[in-house]
C-alpha positions in Angstrom: 0.0 0.0 0.0 2.8 2.5 0.8 4.6 1.9 -2.5 1.8 3.3 -4.8 1.6 6.3 -2.5 5.3 6.9 -2.8 5.1 6.7 -6.5 2.1 9.0 -7.0 3.1 11.7 -4.5 6.1 13.0 -6.6 3.8 13.0 -9.7 1.1 15.0 -7.8 3.7 17.5 -6.6 5.1 17.9 -10.1 1.6 18.6 -11.5 0.8 21.0 -8.8 4.1 22.9 -9.4 3.5 23.2 -13.2 2.3 26.6 -14.2 -0.9 27.0 -16.1 -0.2 28.0 -19.7 -1.8 31.0 -21.2 -4.1 30.7 -24.2 -3.5 32.6 -27.4 -6.7 34.1 -28.8 -7.3 34.2 -32.5 -8.4 37.3 -34.4 -12.1 36.4 -34.3 -12.0 36.2 -30.5 -10.1 39.4 -30.3 -12.6 41.2 -32.5 -15.5 39.9 -30.4 -13.9 41.0 -27.2 -13.2 44.4 -28.6 -16.8 44.8 -29.9 -18.1 43.8 -26.4 -15.9 46.5 -24.9 -13.9 43.9 -22.8 -10.5 44.9 -24.3 -9.0 48.0 -25.7 -8.0 48.3 -29.3 -4.5 46.9 -30.1 -3.7 50.1 -31.9 -4.1 52.2 -28.8 -1.9 49.9 -26.7 0.6 49.6 -29.4 1.0 53.4 -29.5 1.5 53.3 -25.7 4.2 50.7 -26.1 6.0 52.5 -28.9 5.9 55.7 -26.9 8.1 54.0 -24.2 10.7 53.3 -26.9 10.8 56.1 -29.6 12.1 54.7 -32.9 11.2 51.1 -32.0 9.8 48.7 -34.5 7.0 46.1 -33.8 8.2 42.5 -34.0 5.1 40.7 -32.8 1.8 41.3 -31.0 -0.4 38.6 -29.5 -3.6 38.6 -27.4 -3.5 36.0 -24.6 -5.8 35.0 -21.8 -4.0 34.1 -18.6 -6.1 33.1 -15.6 -9.1 35.1 -16.9 -7.0 38.2 -17.7 -6.6 39.4 -21.3 -3.1 40.4 -22.0 -1.5 42.0 -25.1 2.1 40.7 -25.4 4.0 43.1 -27.6 7.6 42.5 -28.8 9.6 45.5 -30.0 13.0 46.0 -31.4 14.3 49.3 -30.0 16.3 51.9 -32.0 19.4 50.5 -30.1 18.7 47.0 -31.5 17.5 45.5 -28.2 14.4 43.2 -28.3 11.9 44.0 -25.5 8.8 42.2 -24.4 6.0 44.2 -22.9 2.8 42.8 -21.5 -0.2 45.2 -21.2 -3.5 44.5 -19.5 -5.9 44.5 -22.5 -8.8 45.9 -20.4 -7.1 49.1 -19.1 -3.7 49.3 -20.8 -1.8 48.9 -17.5 1.8 47.9 -18.0 2.3 44.4 -16.5 5.8 43.6 -17.7 8.6 45.3 -19.6 11.8 43.3 -20.0 14.6 42.6 -22.4 13.8 39.6 -24.5 
């Protein structure tokens, strides 16, 4: 009886420690959320991100859902050639993360 418990306990701990992955939303979902007023337009938040790094270029932008929170993940290439990853709350534009990628 103790052997099965000793084998399942490490597996249970591993599963509990595994972070929940975020879900990428497709353009149809993003459009629906925008029409319903649940998220801000990407253009607005992209302007906000580019204002932080004048002269930067957009590399990629994605809308994700992470634990019920909609997040725009924006990757920029700064004028200095540094890749940056910004995460903005899609509901209110609040900056959640800004780090070198």
